[in-house]
C-alpha positions as CSV (number, residue, x, y, z in Angstrom):
1,M,-7.5,12.1,29.9
2,Q,-5.7,8.8,29.5
3,T,-3.5,8.2,26.5
4,R,-1.5,5.2,25.4
5,Q,2.0,5.7,24.3
6,I,5.1,3.7,23.4
7,V,8.0,4.1,25.9
8,F,11.6,3.0,25.6
9,T,12.2,1.8,29.1
10,A,15.8,0.5,28.8
11,P,18.2,-0.2,26.0
12,N,16.5,-2.5,23.5
13,Q,13.3,-2.6,25.5
14,S,10.0,-1.0,24.5
15,E,6.5,-1.3,25.8
16,L,3.0,0.3,25.6
17,Q,2.0,2.3,28.6
18,I,-1.2,4.1,29.7
19,V,-0.6,7.5,31.2
20,D,-2.7,10.5,32.3
21,A,-2.1,13.5,30.0
22,L,-3.4,17.0,29.7
23,L,-3.6,17.7,25.9
24,A,-4.8,21.3,25.9
25,P,-3.1,22.9,22.9
26,G,-1.2,26.2,23.5
27,P,-0.6,28.9,20.9
28,G,0.3,27.4,17.5
29,E,-0.3,23.8,18.8
30,V,-2.7,21.1,17.5
31,A,-4.2,18.2,19.6
32,L,-4.7,15.0,17.6
33,E,-6.4,11.7,18.1
34,L,-4.0,9.5,16.0
35,A,-4.9,6.7,13.7
36,Y,-1.4,5.7,12.6
37,T,2.2,6.6,13.5
38,L,5.3,5.8,11.5
39,I,8.6,4.5,12.8
40,S,11.8,6.2,11.6
41,P,14.2,3.2,11.6
42,G,17.5,5.0,11.8
43,T,16.8,7.5,14.6
44,E,14.4,5.4,16.7
45,L,16.7,2.3,16.6
46,A,19.6,4.5,17.7
47,C,17.5,5.9,20.6
48,L,16.3,2.4,21.5
49,A,19.9,1.1,21.6
50,G,20.7,3.9,24.1
51,T,23.3,5.5,22.0
52,E,21.6,8.9,21.7
53,Q,22.4,11.1,24.7
54,W,19.5,13.4,24.0
55,A,17.0,10.5,24.3
56,R,17.3,9.6,28.0
57,M,15.2,6.7,29.1
58,P,12.4,6.3,29.9
59,F,11.9,8.0,26.5
60,V,8.7,8.4,24.3
61,P,9.8,8.1,20.7
62,G,8.0,9.2,17.6
63,Y,8.4,10.8,14.2
64,A,5.1,11.2,12.4
65,G,1.4,10.6,12.8
66,V,-1.9,11.0,11.0
67,G,-5.3,11.4,12.7
68,T,-8.2,13.7,13.6
69,V,-7.8,17.1,15.0
70,S,-9.5,17.3,18.4
71,A,-8.6,20.9,19.3
72,V,-6.4,23.7,18.0
73,G,-4.5,26.4,19.9
74,A,-4.6,30.2,19.4
75,G,-3.2,31.3,16.0
76,V,-3.9,28.1,14.2
77,T,-6.0,29.0,11.2
78,H,-5.2,26.2,8.6
79,L,-6.8,23.4,10.7
80,R,-9.9,23.1,12.8
81,E,-11.5,20.5,15.0
82,G,-12.5,17.4,13.0
83,D,-10.0,17.9,10.2
84,V,-7.7,15.0,9.2
85,A,-4.1,16.0,9.6
86,F,-0.6,14.8,9.1
87,S,1.8,15.8,11.8
88,Y,5.2,15.5,13.4
89,T,4.3,13.7,16.6
90,R,5.2,10.9,19.0
91,H,3.9,7.3,19.1
92,A,0.7,7.8,21.1
93,S,-3.0,7.4,20.8
94,H,-3.4,11.2,21.5
95,A,-0.7,13.8,21.2
96,L,0.1,17.5,20.8
97,S,1.8,18.7,17.6
98,R,4.1,21.6,18.3
99,T,5.9,21.7,15.0
100,V,4.3,20.7,11.7
101,A,0.6,19.8,11.3
102,L,-1.0,20.0,7.9
103,P,-4.3,18.9,6.4
104,V,-4.2,15.6,4.5
105,P,-5.4,16.0,0.9
106,A,-8.9,14.7,0.4
107,G,-9.1,11.1,-0.6
108,L,-5.4,10.3,0.2
109,D,-5.0,7.1,2.2
110,L,-3.7,8.0,5.6
111,R,-1.2,5.1,5.5
112,Q,0.4,6.8,2.5
113,A,0.1,10.4,3.7
114,I,2.2,9.5,6.8
115,F,5.3,8.8,4.6
116,A,5.5,12.5,4.0
117,R,7.6,12.7,7.2
118,M,10.4,10.5,5.8
119,A,10.2,12.1,2.4
120,A,10.7,15.5,4.1
121,V,13.9,14.2,5.6
122,A,15.0,13.0,2.2
123,M,14.0,16.2,0.5
124,T,16.6,18.2,2.4
125,A,19.3,16.5,0.2
126,L,17.6,17.9,-2.9
127,R,17.2,21.4,-1.3
128,V,20.9,21.7,-0.5
129,S,22.1,20.1,-3.7
130,D,23.2,21.8,-6.9
131,A,21.8,18.9,-9.0
132,E,19.9,19.9,-12.1
133,L,17.8,18.4,-14.9
134,G,19.8,15.7,-16.7
135,D,22.5,15.3,-14.0
136,H,23.6,11.9,-12.6
137,V,23.1,11.4,-8.9
138,A,24.3,8.4,-6.9
139,I,22.7,7.5,-3.6
140,Y,24.1,5.1,-1.0
141,G,21.3,3.3,0.8
142,L,17.8,2.5,-0.4
143,G,16.0,2.3,2.9
144,L,13.0,4.6,3.4
145,V,15.1,7.8,3.3
146,G,17.3,6.7,0.5
147,N,14.5,5.4,-1.7
148,L,12.5,8.6,-1.2
149,A,15.6,10.7,-2.0
150,A,16.1,8.7,-5.1
151,Q,12.5,9.3,-6.2
152,L,12.7,13.0,-5.5
153,F,15.9,13.5,-7.5
154,T,14.3,11.4,-10.3
155,L,11.3,13.7,-10.2
156,A,13.7,16.7,-10.5
157,G,14.9,15.3,-13.8
158,C,18.1,13.5,-12.6
159,E,19.3,10.0,-13.6
160,V,19.7,8.2,-10.3
161,I,22.0,5.3,-9.4
162,G,21.0,3.6,-6.1
163,I,23.6,1.6,-4.3
164,E,22.2,-1.0,-1.8
165,L,23.2,-4.4,-0.5
166,S,19.6,-5.6,-0.2
167,P,18.3,-7.1,-3.4
168,H,14.7,-6.5,-2.1
169,R,15.3,-2.8,-1.6
170,C,16.9,-2.6,-5.0
171,E,13.8,-4.1,-6.5
172,L,11.6,-1.7,-4.6
173,A,13.6,1.2,-5.9
174,R,13.2,0.1,-9.5
175,A,9.5,-0.4,-8.9
176,C,9.4,3.2,-7.7
177,G,10.9,4.5,-10.9
178,V,14.6,4.7,-10.0
179,A,16.7,4.2,-13.2
180,H,19.5,2.1,-11.6
181,A,19.8,0.1,-8.4
182,I,22.9,-2.0,-7.9
183,D,24.3,-4.3,-5.2
184,P,27.9,-3.1,-4.4
185,A,28.8,-6.7,-3.4
186,A,28.1,-7.8,-6.9
187,V,28.9,-4.7,-9.0
188,D,31.8,-2.2,-8.5
189,P,30.0,1.1,-8.0
190,V,32.9,3.1,-9.3
191,A,33.1,1.1,-12.6
192,Y,29.4,1.1,-12.9
193,V,29.1,4.9,-12.5
194,K,32.0,5.5,-14.9
195,E,30.2,3.4,-17.5
196,I,26.8,4.9,-17.1
197,T,28.2,8.5,-17.1
198,H,30.7,7.9,-19.9
199,G,33.5,8.7,-17.5
200,R,32.1,12.0,-16.2
201,M,31.0,10.5,-12.8
202,C,28.2,11.9,-10.7
203,G,27.7,15.6,-10.0
204,T,25.9,14.7,-6.8
205,V,26.5,11.7,-4.4
206,V,24.2,11.2,-1.5
207,E,25.1,9.2,1.6
208,A,21.7,8.2,3.0
209,I,22.6,5.6,5.6
210,G,24.8,7.4,8.1
211,L,27.9,5.2,7.7
212,S,31.1,7.3,8.0
213,P,33.2,4.9,5.8
214,L,30.6,5.4,3.0
215,A,30.8,9.2,3.4
216,V,34.5,9.0,2.7
217,E,34.1,6.5,-0.2
218,A,31.4,8.6,-1.8
219,A,34.0,11.1,-3.1
220,K,35.2,8.3,-5.5
221,L,31.9,8.5,-7.4
222,A,31.8,12.3,-7.6
223,S,32.8,14.3,-10.7
224,N,35.3,17.2,-10.7
225,L,33.6,20.0,-8.8
226,G,31.0,17.5,-7.7
227,E,29.3,17.3,-4.3
228,V,28.7,14.7,-1.6
229,I,25.5,15.2,0.4
230,L,25.5,13.8,4.0
231,L,21.8,12.9,4.4
232,G,22.2,10.0,6.9
233,S,23.3,10.9,10.5
234,P,26.6,9.3,11.3
235,R,26.7,7.6,14.8
236,A,29.3,4.9,15.0
237,P,33.0,5.7,15.7
238,F,35.3,5.6,12.6
239,E,39.0,5.9,12.5
240,T,40.9,6.5,9.2
241,D,43.6,8.6,7.5
242,V,41.7,11.7,6.6
243,T,44.4,13.1,4.3
244,P,43.1,11.3,1.1
245,L,39.7,12.7,1.8
246,L,41.1,16.2,2.2
247,R,42.9,15.8,-1.1
248,D,39.7,14.9,-2.7
249,I,38.2,18.1,-1.4
250,H,41.2,20.3,-2.0
251,L,43.0,19.2,-5.2
252,W,41.7,19.7,-8.7
253,D,43.2,16.4,-9.9
254,S,41.4,14.7,-7.1
255,G,38.1,16.3,-7.8
256,C,37.7,19.5,-5.7
257,V,34.6,17.8,-4.2
258,T,32.4,19.7,-1.9
259,Y,30.8,18.1,1.2
260,K,27.4,19.3,2.4
261,G,25.3,18.5,5.4
262,A,21.6,17.8,4.8
263,H,20.1,17.4,8.3
264,E,16.4,18.1,8.1
265,W,16.4,20.7,10.9
266,R,18.9,23.0,9.0
267,L,15.7,24.4,7.4
268,P,13.3,26.7,9.2
269,T,10.2,24.9,10.5
270,R,7.5,27.1,9.2
271,H,6.6,28.8,6.0
272,D,7.6,32.5,5.8
273,P,4.6,34.4,4.3
274,S,6.9,37.3,3.4
275,G,8.8,35.1,0.9
276,R,12.2,36.0,2.3
277,V,12.9,32.3,3.1
278,K,11.8,30.1,0.2
279,H,12.2,26.6,1.7
280,S,10.9,25.3,5.1
281,I,10.1,22.0,6.5
282,E,6.4,22.9,6.4
283,R,6.5,23.9,2.8
284,N,8.4,20.7,1.9
285,C,5.7,18.6,3.6
286,E,3.0,20.5,1.7
287,I,4.7,19.7,-1.6
288,I,5.3,16.1,-0.7
289,L,1.7,15.5,0.3
290,G,0.7,16.8,-3.1
291,L,3.2,14.5,-4.8
292,I,1.9,11.5,-2.9
293,A,-1.7,12.4,-3.6
294,S,-1.0,12.8,-7.4
295,G,0.8,9.4,-7.5
296,K,4.1,11.0,-8.5
297,L,5.8,10.0,-5.3
298,H,5.4,6.2,-4.7
299,V,5.0,5.2,-1.1
300,A,2.5,2.3,-1.1
301,T,5.3,-0.2,-2.0
302,L,7.3,1.0,1.0
303,L,4.7,0.0,3.6
304,S,5.7,-3.4,4.9
305,H,3.8,-3.7,8.2
306,V,0.9,-2.3,10.0
307,I,1.2,-3.4,13.6
308,S,-0.6,-3.0,16.9
309,P,1.3,-0.8,19.3
310,V,1.0,-3.6,21.8
311,A,3.6,-5.4,19.6
312,C,6.0,-2.5,19.5
313,Q,8.9,-4.7,20.6
314,E,8.3,-7.0,17.7
315,A,8.3,-4.0,15.3
316,Y,11.6,-2.6,16.5
317,L,13.3,-6.0,16.6
318,G,12.1,-6.6,13.1
319,L,13.5,-3.3,11.8
320,R,16.8,-4.1,13.5
321,D,17.3,-7.7,12.6
322,R,15.2,-8.4,9.5
323,K,15.9,-5.5,7.2
324,D,14.9,-7.4,4.0
325,V,11.4,-7.9,5.5
326,Y,10.7,-4.8,7.6
327,L,10.9,-1.3,6.0
328,G,8.0,1.0,6.4
329,V,6.3,0.1,9.7
330,L,3.1,1.8,11.0
331,F,1.5,1.5,14.4
332,D,-2.3,1.2,14.1
333,W,-3.8,2.9,17.2
334,S,-7.2,1.4,16.6
335,Q,-5.7,-1.9,17.7
336,V,-5.2,-1.0,21.4
């Protein structure tokens, strides 16, 4: 059959192509006719820039999709042909899901369900964290991942302080129920956190952008025996004197701060029916879909654009160059 897919053909160049594809699902796989796919700004823009060695061009990007199941492979029992499903998949009109594919809760807008993908990335920070009910949590960056992480920590009973240069993203975070959202160009984060926490500082600090200088700076907001969670993926080179950071980690007077990685794929992909492994990416997505369906996790305000895949170049340039305007961008595959 013929399918349409987005292809990164050269650095900073994307286009829609028509290709012949055999989409016969193997064991554990699901074939989908996609209605929408969602852009992951951080990862996909890095791939489009040509900085990710694993994404060699021509490269078909993609992070999440929602659509109708057209076929299922052997061993798939939770979905059947005709079901509406959320999936980890590429940007295409038709695709195979080889990792996570789950039924969308009845009545849930597909344009909201698809945000479960970015929320699953964000949820890894909560999974690896020691944060508990009543704790203060600071989060650097209120893009898709940072906003959703802030919401998830809030739902877990934490008082969250978001730190973001974009006033618009600060407003969105407040609209989503985040207690505090500050612009570090206008407000000193260390002084603000000290005031809010009455000098105790934050037990958990999340770096949700992937900027190495912020990962170092984050220790200044952490309490004694606090933790810094590296949720964003660092990519750009950064040179500094590492000794002050090591003192923050090692010395009691400097905090004895623990650093933790929160890359999504540190968790197993699928649910373990035996219960030996509690958390998995699949289980996180099931929980998140439920939170979105119940209205507890707010994603509608994060949707900024629904765009035809024909205009993929416009979408990526918007996410790269107009961050106050473009945030949650979907491709609508009915528009090709």
